[in-house]
N, CA, C and O of each residue as an XYZ file, in Angstrom:
784
protein
N      29.180      0.853     -2.736
C      29.227      1.422     -4.076
C      27.900      2.120     -4.369
O      26.829      1.541     -4.184
N      27.982      3.345     -4.819
C      26.791      4.085     -5.215
C      27.232      5.142     -6.224
O      27.692      6.220     -5.846
N      27.084      4.821     -7.521
C      27.600      5.687     -8.573
C      26.471      6.158     -9.480
O      25.533      5.413     -9.765
N      26.574      7.396     -9.926
C      25.655      7.924    -10.919
C      26.108      7.444    -12.296
O      27.252      7.672    -12.690
N      25.226      6.789    -13.014
C      25.531      6.242    -14.337
C      26.119      7.295    -15.267
O      27.080      7.023    -15.986
N      25.550      8.486    -15.254
C      25.971      9.526    -16.195
C      27.320     10.138    -15.848
O      27.875     10.893    -16.647
N      27.853      9.831    -14.685
C      29.188     10.299    -14.323
C      30.286      9.344    -14.796
O      31.474      9.623    -14.636
N      29.876      8.219    -15.377
C      30.839      7.244    -15.870
C      31.159      7.533    -17.341
O      30.503      8.359    -17.976
N      32.168      6.849    -17.870
C      32.513      7.001    -19.281
C      31.496      6.252    -20.125
O      31.375      5.031    -20.022
N      30.770      6.973    -20.951
C      29.674      6.401    -21.727
C      30.139      5.981    -23.117
O      31.005      6.620    -23.715
N      29.549      4.897    -23.619
C      29.765      4.459    -24.998
C      28.430      4.530    -25.728
O      27.400      4.110    -25.200
N      28.457      5.064    -26.946
C      27.239      5.271    -27.732
C      27.238      4.295    -28.905
O      28.237      4.161    -29.612
N      26.113      3.618    -29.104
C      26.010      2.624    -30.165
C      24.886      2.997    -31.123
O      23.804      3.409    -30.705
N      25.159      2.848    -32.404
C      24.194      3.136    -33.468
C      23.701      4.573    -33.425
O      22.543      4.858    -33.728
N      24.596      5.470    -33.044
C      24.381      6.926    -33.108
C      23.033      7.393    -32.590
O      22.244      7.941    -33.360
N      22.747      7.197    -31.330
C      21.467      7.675    -30.813
C      21.376      9.196    -30.840
O      22.369      9.895    -30.639
N      20.187      9.687    -31.088
C      19.912     11.121    -31.047
C      19.584     11.454    -29.599
O      18.434     11.336    -29.175
N      20.611     11.879    -28.830
C      20.410     12.032    -27.392
C      20.804     13.423    -26.911
O      21.547     14.154    -27.567
N      20.281     13.752    -25.751
C      20.612     14.986    -25.065
C      20.802     14.650    -23.591
O      19.959     13.976    -22.999
N      21.894     15.109    -22.993
C      22.151     14.884    -21.566
C      22.217     16.230    -20.874
O      23.007     17.096    -21.247
N      21.379     16.397    -19.860
C      21.346     17.653    -19.118
C      20.772     17.398    -17.732
O      19.764     16.706    -17.588
N      21.415     17.955    -16.718
C      20.935     17.844    -15.332
C      20.683     16.400    -14.921
O      19.653     16.093    -14.321
N      21.625     15.511    -15.243
C      21.544     14.097    -14.892
C      20.324     13.395    -15.477
O      19.818     12.424    -14.916
N      19.867     13.904    -16.608
C      18.770     13.281    -17.345
C      19.235     13.044    -18.773
O      19.861     13.912    -19.381
N      18.930     11.871    -19.304
C      19.296     11.510    -20.662
C      18.016     11.359    -21.478
O      17.111     10.620    -21.089
N      17.940     12.058    -22.607
C      16.772     11.981    -23.489
C      17.172     11.361    -24.823
O      18.164     11.756    -25.437
N      16.383     10.385    -25.259
C      16.533      9.773    -26.576
C      15.394     10.240    -27.466
O      14.272     10.418    -26.990
N      15.660     10.439    -28.737
C      14.626     10.516    -29.761
C      14.930      9.389    -30.736
O      15.991      9.373    -31.360
N      14.003      8.444    -30.870
C      14.271      7.246    -31.660
C      14.192      7.529    -33.155
O      13.597      8.512    -33.595
N      14.809      6.638    -33.916
C      14.735      6.663    -35.372
C      13.872      5.494    -35.838
O      13.851      4.452    -35.181
N      13.162      5.641    -36.953
C      12.338      4.544    -37.466
C      13.177      3.333    -37.859
O      14.362      3.450    -38.171
N      12.532      2.165    -37.836
C      13.123      0.903    -38.308
C      14.387      0.526    -37.536
O      15.363      0.055    -38.120
N      14.360      0.734    -36.230
C      15.472      0.326    -35.366
C      14.956     -0.710    -34.374
O      13.848     -0.584    -33.852
N      15.774     -1.746    -34.116
C      15.293     -2.847    -33.271
C      16.465     -3.734    -32.866
O      17.567     -3.623    -33.404
N      16.201     -4.618    -31.905
C      17.123     -5.682    -31.497
C      16.329     -6.987    -31.415
O      15.409     -7.112    -30.607
N      16.689     -7.949    -32.251
C      16.066     -9.278    -32.216
C      16.937    -10.223    -33.020
O      17.549     -9.818    -34.008
N      16.998    -11.494    -32.599
C      17.788    -12.480    -33.332
C      16.984    -13.767    -33.563
O      16.708    -14.515    -32.625
N      16.622    -14.007    -34.799
C      16.190    -15.293    -35.349
C      14.851    -15.859    -34.892
O      13.971    -16.065    -35.728
N      14.662    -16.118    -33.608
C      13.556    -16.934    -33.127
C      12.209    -16.488    -33.688
O      11.873    -15.305    -33.641
N      11.454    -17.421    -34.209
C      10.075    -17.267    -34.664
C       9.920    -16.363    -35.889
O       9.328    -16.767    -36.889
N      10.455    -15.136    -35.810
C      10.261    -14.189    -36.906
C      11.241    -14.402    -38.061
O      11.044    -13.875    -39.156
N      12.286    -15.169    -37.811
C      13.295    -15.464    -38.835
C      13.974    -14.222    -39.395
O      14.318    -14.176    -40.576
N      14.167    -13.215    -38.546
C      14.954    -12.075    -38.990
C      15.966    -11.695    -37.919
O      15.870    -12.117    -36.767
N      16.931    -10.891    -38.326
C      17.977    -10.416    -37.431
C      18.011     -8.895    -37.495
O      18.232     -8.308    -38.554
N      17.787     -8.268    -36.343
C      17.852     -6.814    -36.251
C      18.840     -6.459    -35.147
O      18.758     -6.982    -34.036
N      19.762     -5.579    -35.459
C      20.816     -5.236    -34.509
C      21.224     -3.772    -34.688
O      22.411     -3.452    -34.745
N      20.224     -2.886    -34.777
C      20.548     -1.490    -35.037
C      19.884     -0.521    -34.060
O      19.826      0.679    -34.328
N      19.383     -1.023    -32.936
C      18.791     -0.122    -31.941
C      19.888      0.728    -31.301
O      20.956      0.211    -30.974
N      19.637      2.021    -31.120
C      20.625      2.862    -30.440
C      20.601      2.642    -28.936
O      19.538      2.441    -28.348
N      21.772      2.679    -28.317
C      21.840      2.568    -26.867
C      23.090      3.236    -26.331
O      24.043      3.491    -27.068
N      23.074      3.516    -25.040
C      24.187      4.138    -24.332
C      24.553      3.216    -23.182
O      23.687      2.811    -22.406
N      25.839      2.880    -23.068
C      26.282      1.934    -22.046
C      27.559      2.411    -21.362
O      28.251      3.314    -21.832
N      27.838      1.773    -20.244
C      29.133      1.887    -19.589
C      29.703      0.489    -19.440
O      28.977     -0.504    -19.496
N      30.990      0.427    -19.253
C      31.640     -0.854    -18.946
C      31.766     -0.968    -17.435
O      32.108     -0.004    -16.751
N      31.484     -2.162    -16.926
C      31.566     -2.392    -15.495
C      32.104     -3.800    -15.258
O      31.661     -4.756    -15.894
N      33.057     -3.921    -14.343
C      33.694     -5.219    -14.101
C      33.263     -5.859    -12.789
O      33.638     -6.998    -12.513
N      32.484     -5.152    -11.974
C      31.985     -5.760    -10.738
C      31.093     -6.957    -11.063
O      30.268     -6.885    -11.974
N      31.253     -8.038    -10.336
C      30.437     -9.232    -10.578
C      29.161     -9.244     -9.750
O      28.311    -10.118     -9.922
N      29.027     -8.266     -8.846
C      27.819     -8.162     -8.019
C      27.426     -6.687     -7.943
O      28.091     -5.898     -7.272
N      26.352     -6.320     -8.625
C      25.894     -4.927     -8.601
C      24.429     -4.881     -9.004
O      23.871     -5.870     -9.480
N      23.817     -3.727     -8.808
C      22.478     -3.441     -9.330
C      22.507     -2.104    -10.049
O      23.174     -1.164     -9.616
N      21.776     -2.033    -11.151
C      21.626     -0.800    -11.922
C      20.139     -0.458    -11.949
O      19.313     -1.263    -12.380
N      19.811      0.745    -11.484
C      18.421      1.185    -11.406
C      18.233      2.422    -12.269
O      19.100      3.294    -12.320
N      17.081      2.491    -12.956
C      16.793      3.639    -13.821
C      15.285      3.857    -13.897
O      14.502      2.908    -13.858
N      14.903      5.110    -14.006
C      13.511      5.482    -14.254
C      13.392      5.849    -15.733
O      14.192      6.626    -16.254
N      12.381      5.282    -16.404
C      12.172      5.540    -17.822
C      10.782      6.141    -18.021
O       9.772      5.556    -17.631
N      10.756      7.314    -18.633
C       9.496      7.944    -19.031
C       9.467      7.933    -20.548
O      10.434      8.343    -21.190
N       8.373      7.471    -21.124
C       8.344      7.278    -22.571
C       7.050      7.815    -23.166
O       5.993      7.813    -22.535
N       7.179      8.271    -24.400
C       6.054      8.871    -25.116
C       5.812      8.083    -26.402
O       5.680      8.654    -27.484
N       5.758      6.771    -26.260
C       5.593      5.882    -27.407
C       4.202      6.035    -28.017
O       3.247      6.427    -27.346
N       4.117      5.710    -29.321
C       2.845      5.922    -30.009
C       2.569      4.929    -31.126
O       1.463      4.905    -31.667
N       3.549      4.113    -31.478
C       3.381      3.172    -32.580
C       3.774      1.779    -32.115
O       4.600      1.632    -31.215
N       3.189      0.762    -32.720
C       3.433     -0.617    -32.323
C       4.926     -0.928    -32.243
O       5.697     -0.602    -33.147
N       5.307     -1.559    -31.152
C       6.673     -2.008    -30.843
C       7.618     -0.897    -30.396
O       8.762     -1.196    -30.055
N       7.197      0.377    -30.379
C       8.030      1.419    -29.765
C       8.429      0.953    -28.371
O       7.587      0.438    -27.635
N       9.690      1.121    -27.991
C      10.159      0.580    -26.710
C      11.331      1.384    -26.160
O      12.101      1.986    -26.909
N      11.446      1.379    -24.840
C      12.558      2.058    -24.162
C      12.788      1.373    -22.826
O      11.839      1.069    -22.103
N      14.054      1.131    -22.503
C      14.337      0.453    -21.240
C      15.818      0.247    -21.008
O      16.645      1.072    -21.397
N      16.145     -0.875    -20.363
C      17.528     -1.194    -20.011
C      18.077     -2.245    -20.962
O      17.333     -3.024    -21.557
N      19.405     -2.245    -21.089
C      20.056     -3.218    -21.967
C      21.423     -3.602    -21.405
O      22.143     -2.772    -20.851
N      21.755     -4.868    -21.563
C      23.094     -5.383    -21.308
C      23.504     -6.043    -22.622
O      22.996     -7.108    -22.973
N      24.419     -5.410    -23.341
C      24.765     -5.852    -24.691
C      26.211     -6.318    -24.723
O      27.131     -5.527    -24.513
N      26.411     -7.612    -24.988
C      27.756     -8.168    -25.102
C      28.229     -8.129    -26.553
O      29.314     -7.630    -26.849
N      27.401     -8.664    -27.453
C      27.637     -8.630    -28.896
C      26.305     -8.924    -29.571
O      25.291     -9.084    -28.891
N      26.293     -8.997    -30.895
C      25.027     -9.115    -31.620
C      24.280    -10.411    -31.333
O      23.092    -10.517    -31.641
N      24.955    -11.396    -30.750
C      24.296    -12.678    -30.481
C      24.083    -12.945    -29.000
O      23.549    -13.995    -28.640
N      24.484    -12.027    -28.134
C      24.388    -12.256    -26.689
C      24.065    -10.947    -25.980
O      24.913    -10.060    -25.890
N      22.837    -10.826    -25.477
C      22.413     -9.613    -24.803
C      21.078     -9.839    -24.105
O      20.419    -10.857    -24.317
N      20.690     -8.889    -23.277
C      19.354     -8.905    -22.683
C      18.832     -7.476    -22.630
O      19.604     -6.519    -22.579
N      17.502     -7.348    -22.644
C      16.876     -6.038    -22.545
C      15.538     -6.191    -21.835
O      14.952     -7.273    -21.811
N      15.065     -5.090    -21.257
C      13.742     -5.044    -20.636
C      13.131     -3.690    -20.931
O      13.815     -2.667    -20.878
N      11.835     -3.682    -21.243
C      11.182     -2.432    -21.625
C       9.670     -2.607    -21.607
O       9.151     -3.699    -21.376
N       8.981     -1.499    -21.859
C       7.563     -1.537    -22.191
C       7.464     -1.297    -23.684
O       8.008     -0.319    -24.197
N       6.771     -2.184    -24.383
C       6.569     -2.038    -25.821
C       5.121     -1.655    -26.094
O       4.189     -2.317    -25.638
N       4.955     -0.586    -26.839
C       3.616     -0.127    -27.193
C       2.947     -1.129    -28.121
O       3.576     -1.641    -29.047
N       1.680     -1.406    -27.877
C       0.913     -2.295    -28.749
C      -0.247     -1.554    -29.419
O      -0.346     -1.521    -30.646
N      -1.118     -0.963    -28.603
C      -2.232     -0.182    -29.143
C      -2.750      0.744    -28.037
O      -2.143      0.835    -26.969
N      -3.862      1.423    -28.288
C      -4.365      2.398    -27.315
C      -4.959      1.739    -26.081
O      -5.265      2.428    -25.108
N      -5.131      0.423    -26.096
C      -5.714     -0.289    -24.958
C      -4.686     -0.939    -24.039
O      -4.879     -0.971    -22.823
N      -3.603     -1.453    -24.600
C      -2.601     -2.118    -23.759
C      -1.225     -2.037    -24.402
O      -1.086     -1.771    -25.596
N      -0.216     -2.275    -23.575
C       1.168     -2.384    -24.015
C       1.787     -3.564    -23.292
O       1.167     -4.146    -22.402
N       2.996     -3.918    -23.665
C       3.603     -5.128    -23.109
C       4.871     -4.790    -22.317
O       5.856     -4.288    -22.858
N       4.806     -5.084    -21.026
C       5.990     -5.023    -20.175
C       6.716     -6.343    -20.361
O       6.147     -7.403    -20.102
N       7.965     -6.292    -20.807
C       8.621     -7.555    -21.110
C      10.125     -7.490    -21.103
O      10.733     -6.444    -20.878
N      10.705     -8.643    -21.357
C      12.158     -8.768    -21.421
C      12.527     -9.757    -22.513
O      11.783    -10.689    -22.819
N      13.695     -9.525    -23.087
C      14.250    -10.409    -24.110
C      15.639    -10.825    -23.657
O      16.448     -9.990    -23.250
N      15.908    -12.114    -23.729
C      17.256    -12.629    -23.486
C      17.704    -13.333    -24.756
O      17.002    -14.193    -25.288
N      18.879    -12.957    -25.231
C      19.439    -13.550    -26.444
C      20.740    -14.249    -26.080
O      21.698    -13.616    -25.637
N      20.758    -15.556    -26.273
C      21.945    -16.378    -26.041
C      22.304    -17.083    -27.340
O      21.457    -17.725    -27.961
N      23.568    -16.960    -27.749
C      24.086    -17.668    -28.912
C      23.217    -17.455    -30.159
O      22.990    -18.386    -30.931
N      22.738    -16.227    -30.343
C      22.062    -15.872    -31.575
C      20.577    -16.158    -31.634
O      19.985    -16.065    -32.709
N      19.940    -16.508    -30.501
C      18.503    -16.749    -30.493
C      17.850    -15.986    -29.348
O      18.256    -16.105    -28.192
N      16.829    -15.198    -29.690
C      16.129    -14.367    -28.715
C      14.877    -15.072    -28.200
O      14.257    -15.869    -28.903
N      14.522    -14.757    -26.952
C      13.195    -15.118    -26.453
C      12.493    -13.831    -26.044
O      13.114    -12.768    -26.023
N      11.212    -13.913    -25.721
C      10.454    -12.723    -25.338
C       9.415    -13.134    -24.323
O       8.528    -13.929    -24.633
N       9.506    -12.608    -23.111
C       8.542    -12.880    -22.048
C       7.827    -11.574    -21.718
O       8.477    -10.561    -21.462
N       6.473    -11.587    -21.722
C       5.730    -10.343    -21.536
C       4.524    -10.535    -20.620
O       4.065    -11.648    -20.364
N       4.037     -9.392    -20.143
C       2.741     -9.316    -19.463
C       2.088     -8.026    -19.941
O       2.759     -7.001    -20.070
N       0.798     -8.068    -20.202
C       0.092     -6.878    -20.678
C      -0.176     -5.912    -19.525
O      -0.537     -6.323    -18.422
N       0.009     -4.621    -19.801
C      -0.289     -3.577    -18.831
C      -1.081     -2.486    -19.546
O      -1.051     -2.419    -20.774
N      -1.788     -1.633    -18.813
C      -2.593     -0.589    -19.456
C      -1.730      0.387    -20.259
O      -0.589      0.669    -19.892
N      -2.282      0.890    -21.345
C      -1.542      1.820    -22.197
C      -1.342      3.172    -21.525
O      -0.514      3.965    -21.975
N      -2.091      3.450    -20.449
C      -1.949      4.729    -19.750
C      -0.641      4.839    -18.976
O      -0.207      5.946    -18.657
N      -0.006      3.708    -18.667
C       1.260      3.726    -17.932
C       2.335      4.311    -18.840
O       2.587      3.778    -19.921
N       2.973      5.408    -18.410
C       3.946      6.089    -19.249
C       5.314      6.245    -18.592
O       6.185      6.940    -19.115
N       5.501      5.595    -17.443
C       6.837      5.553    -16.850
C       6.991      4.285    -16.049
O       6.029      3.741    -15.505
N       8.252      3.818    -15.990
C       8.552      2.565    -15.316
C       9.981      2.634    -14.781
O      10.875      3.183    -15.425
N      10.178      2.070    -13.601
C      11.514      1.885    -13.049
C      11.963      0.456    -13.352
O      11.167     -0.483    -13.320
N      13.253      0.316    -13.647
C      13.842     -1.004    -13.858
C      15.053     -1.156    -12.953
O      15.748     -0.191    -12.637
N      15.285     -2.405    -12.545
C      16.505     -2.714    -11.799
C      17.102     -3.987    -12.389
O      16.461     -5.038    -12.421
N      18.336     -3.869    -12.851
C      19.094     -4.998    -13.377
C      20.183     -5.331    -12.372
O      21.003     -4.479    -12.033
N      20.191     -6.573    -11.895
C      21.193     -6.997    -10.902
C      22.021     -8.143    -11.462
O      21.522     -9.013    -12.176
N      23.304     -8.114    -11.113
C      24.220     -9.171    -11.540
C      24.757     -9.930    -10.344
O      25.145     -9.337     -9.337
N      24.774    -11.254    -10.464
C      25.492    -12.139     -9.551
C      26.303    -13.082    -10.441
O      25.809    -14.123    -10.874
N      27.551    -12.702    -10.705
C      28.450    -13.396    -11.631
C      27.825    -13.466    -13.029
O      27.665    -12.423    -13.662
N      27.466    -14.652    -13.537
C      26.916    -14.744    -14.892
C      25.395    -14.865    -14.904
O      24.799    -15.161    -15.940
N      24.777    -14.637    -13.762
C      23.325    -14.676    -13.636
C      22.799    -13.272    -13.390
O      23.463    -12.440    -12.770
N      21.588    -13.025    -13.889
C      21.017    -11.682    -13.842
C      19.556    -11.737    -13.422
O      18.837    -12.691    -13.720
N      19.139    -10.694    -12.727
C      17.747    -10.542    -12.328
C      17.246     -9.201    -12.848
O      17.893     -8.171    -12.664
N      16.085     -9.225    -13.499
C      15.444     -8.002    -13.982
C      14.172     -7.789    -13.184
O      13.341     -8.689    -13.061
N      14.028     -6.575    -12.639
C      12.839     -6.224    -11.867
C      12.254     -4.923    -12.397
O      12.933     -4.149    -13.073
N      10.983     -4.695    -12.079
C      10.348     -3.433    -12.464
C       9.538     -2.892    -11.297
O       9.174     -3.625    -10.377
N       9.263     -1.589    -11.354
C       8.505     -0.921    -10.294
C       7.763      0.267    -10.878
O       8.269      0.938    -11.778
N       6.576      0.530    -10.377
C       5.828      1.720    -10.782
C       6.208      2.943     -9.968
O       6.028      4.074    -10.420
N       6.741      2.720     -8.752
C       7.026      3.846     -7.859
C       8.494      3.990     -7.472
O       8.849      4.930     -6.761
N       9.353      3.081     -7.922
C      10.768      3.152     -7.585
C      11.090      2.637     -6.193
O      12.229      2.739     -5.738
N      10.089      2.082     -5.513
C      10.271      1.552     -4.159
C       9.961      0.062     -4.123
O      10.767     -0.737     -3.647
N       8.809     -0.300     -4.621
C       8.340     -1.681     -4.589
C       8.606     -2.355     -5.939
O       7.921     -2.090     -6.927
N       9.612     -3.228     -5.959
C      10.019     -3.896     -7.189
C       9.451     -5.305     -7.278
O       9.325     -6.010     -6.276
N       9.108     -5.701     -8.510
C       8.621     -7.049     -8.782
C       9.568     -7.730     -9.765
O      10.045     -7.119    -10.721
N       9.822     -8.992     -9.509
C      10.712     -9.752    -10.381
C      10.061     -9.995    -11.738
O       8.915    -10.440    -11.814
N      10.796     -9.701    -12.804
C      10.350    -10.015    -14.157
C      10.943    -11.337    -14.626
O      10.248    -12.165    -15.216
N      12.223    -11.528    -14.363
C      12.852    -12.792    -14.739
C      14.236    -12.902    -14.132
O      14.868    -11.900    -13.795
N      14.695    -14.135    -13.999
C      16.076    -14.473    -13.669
C      16.618    -15.224    -14.880
O      15.942    -16.096    -15.426
N      17.836    -14.887    -15.299
C      18.386    -15.537    -16.489
C      19.896    -15.679    -16.372
O      20.529    -15.130    -15.470
N      20.442    -16.422    -17.302
C      21.882    -16.679    -17.392
C      22.345    -16.257    -18.782
O      21.658    -16.510    -19.772
N      23.502    -15.617    -18.856
C      24.142    -15.343    -20.141
C      25.400    -16.195    -20.231
O      26.225    -16.200    -19.317
N      25.538    -16.915    -21.339
C      26.606    -17.902    -21.451
C      27.962    -17.301    -21.767
O      28.986    -17.878    -21.401
N      27.999    -16.169    -22.429
C      29.264    -15.618    -22.911
C      29.678    -14.353    -22.172
O      30.163    -13.400    -22.781
N      29.488    -14.350    -20.868
C      29.814    -13.175    -20.059
C      31.269    -13.230    -19.619
O      31.749    -14.257    -19.139
N      31.967    -12.105    -19.791
C      33.308    -11.950    -19.232
C      33.202    -11.183    -17.922
O      32.109    -10.786    -17.516
N      34.333    -10.976    -17.265
C      34.310    -10.186    -16.033
C      33.753     -8.796    -16.300
O      32.936     -8.294    -15.528
N      34.195     -8.165    -17.400
C      33.723     -6.835    -17.746
C      32.551     -6.940    -18.722
O      32.629     -7.645    -19.728
N      31.475     -6.237    -18.415
C      30.311     -6.219    -19.292
C      29.960     -4.770    -19.622
O      30.478     -3.838    -19.007
N      29.080     -4.598    -20.592
C      28.560     -3.283    -20.937
C      27.061     -3.282    -20.720
O      26.364     -4.190    -21.171
N      26.559     -2.261    -20.027
C      25.124     -2.187    -19.784
C      24.695     -0.733    -19.694
O      25.497      0.160    -19.424
N      23.383     -0.518    -19.932
C      22.879      0.846    -19.911
C      21.428      0.932    -20.329
O      20.591      0.160    -19.861
N      21.127      1.889    -21.226
C      19.743      2.150    -21.618
C      19.640      2.200    -23.139
O      20.620      2.450    -23.841
N      18.418      1.955    -23.630
C      18.189      1.972    -25.068
C      16.765      2.427    -25.361
O      15.913      2.432    -24.472
N      16.512      2.806    -26.601
C      15.161      3.103    -27.085
C      15.161      2.902    -28.587
O      16.132      3.247    -29.260
N      14.071      2.340    -29.127
C      14.014      2.102    -30.564
C      12.573      2.050    -31.049
O      11.632      1.912    -30.267
N      12.433      2.165    -32.355
C      11.131      2.140    -33.026
C      11.213      1.189    -34.218
O      11.650      1.595    -35.295
N      10.800     -0.071    -34.046
C      10.932     -1.051    -35.128
C      10.124     -0.730    -36.389
O      10.464     -1.202    -37.473
N       9.068      0.058    -36.260
C       8.287      0.416    -37.440
C       8.559      1.869    -37.821
O       9.530      2.459    -37.348
N       7.715      2.449    -38.670
C       7.898      3.830    -39.130
C       7.424      4.794    -38.045
O       6.318      5.329    -38.109
N       8.272      5.001    -37.061
C       7.874      5.808    -35.912
C       9.081      6.516    -35.329
O      10.225      6.194    -35.650
N       8.811      7.479    -34.472
C       9.842      8.151    -33.687
C       9.178      8.701    -32.438
O       8.076      9.243    -32.507
N       9.837      8.566    -31.300
C       9.281      9.069    -30.051
C      10.408      9.436    -29.100
O      11.564      9.078    -29.324
N      10.065     10.147    -28.041
C      11.058     10.551    -27.044
C      10.969      9.670    -25.811
O       9.875      9.356    -25.341
N      12.124      9.270    -25.285
C      12.228      8.541    -24.022
C      13.176      9.309    -23.113
O      14.209      9.807    -23.560
N      12.821      9.403    -21.841
C      13.607     10.165    -20.878
C      14.066      9.222    -19.767
O      13.251      8.554    -19.132
N      15.380      9.174    -19.541
C      15.980      8.294    -18.527
C      16.532      9.155    -17.391
O      17.268     10.111    -17.633
N      16.174      8.814    -16.158
C      16.638      9.576    -15.000
C      16.861      8.634    -13.822
O      16.595      7.436    -13.914
N      17.351      9.188    -12.715
C      17.568      8.415    -11.480
C      18.408      7.162    -11.741
O      18.115      6.091    -11.210
N      19.443      7.303    -12.554
C      20.285      6.161    -12.931
C      21.397      5.968    -11.907
O      22.289      6.807    -11.778
N      21.335      4.864    -11.186
C      22.275      4.603    -10.097
C      22.815      3.184    -10.204
O      22.066      2.240    -10.456
N      24.120      3.042    -10.012
C      24.767      1.736     -9.891
C      25.115      1.554     -8.419
O      25.794      2.395     -7.830
N      24.653      0.467     -7.831
C      24.829      0.257     -6.391
C      25.325     -1.159     -6.122
O      25.473     -1.968     -7.038
N      25.579     -1.440     -4.841
C      25.828     -2.820     -4.438
C      24.634     -3.671     -4.850
O      23.523     -3.162     -5.002
N      24.866     -4.963     -5.030
C      23.831     -5.848     -5.519
C      22.658     -5.925     -4.542
O      22.833     -6.255     -3.369
N      21.461     -5.616     -5.045
C      20.239     -5.662     -4.228
C      19.469     -6.952     -4.437
O      18.406     -7.148     -3.847
N      19.996     -7.824     -5.268
C      19.407     -9.142     -5.502
C      20.096    -10.098     -4.526
O      21.241    -10.500     -4.733
N      19.392    -10.445     -3.483
C      19.998    -11.212     -2.402
C      20.263    -12.661     -2.796
O      19.525    -13.254     -3.584
N      21.320    -13.212     -2.235
C      21.675    -14.618     -2.477
C      20.585    -15.523     -1.924
O      20.067    -15.294     -0.832
N      20.244    -16.554     -2.692
C      19.250    -17.544     -2.265
C      19.965    -18.622     -1.464
O      20.829    -19.328     -1.982
N      19.593    -18.740     -0.193
C      20.256    -19.719      0.666
C      19.261    -20.751      1.155
O      19.631    -21.663      1.894
């Protein structure tokens, strides 16, 4: 299996301001958009725009290159697997300040989000992500060059059906707007090898 994401039937959520041309997808974010549920901050945000496809394979990998021009705290762009408002995962780089930003992932199960991050230099303006599925378990990886991937996390989603929706997203939780460019989007056989 080796499919171009943009050749599949796309679903658009929360009306993203997007442009698709030459196998490249561009987002322009809207202010006050985010995805988060309950934990620590005691708020619920479920209005980030994203583009997804439905896929029923239980073993696959989705790879994408993200170039982003973020400029305000919490601006973010990356990958998303969205089941419903209480069950989803995402991975992105979130802008913090001119010195550093946060490469991280959020997993939301049964209405509660977590957030795992590592600080990276603010000069980094593009990142590759790979999301792999093995039944109801998922692996998120990142790469600076699209060749050498590092594991960000392994997680489980409790409410996964055979068919899931996954893709890309970008949002600006504060009063901001920026452009994110998604390219090299490929769905392939699962590259997350079985642990024996």
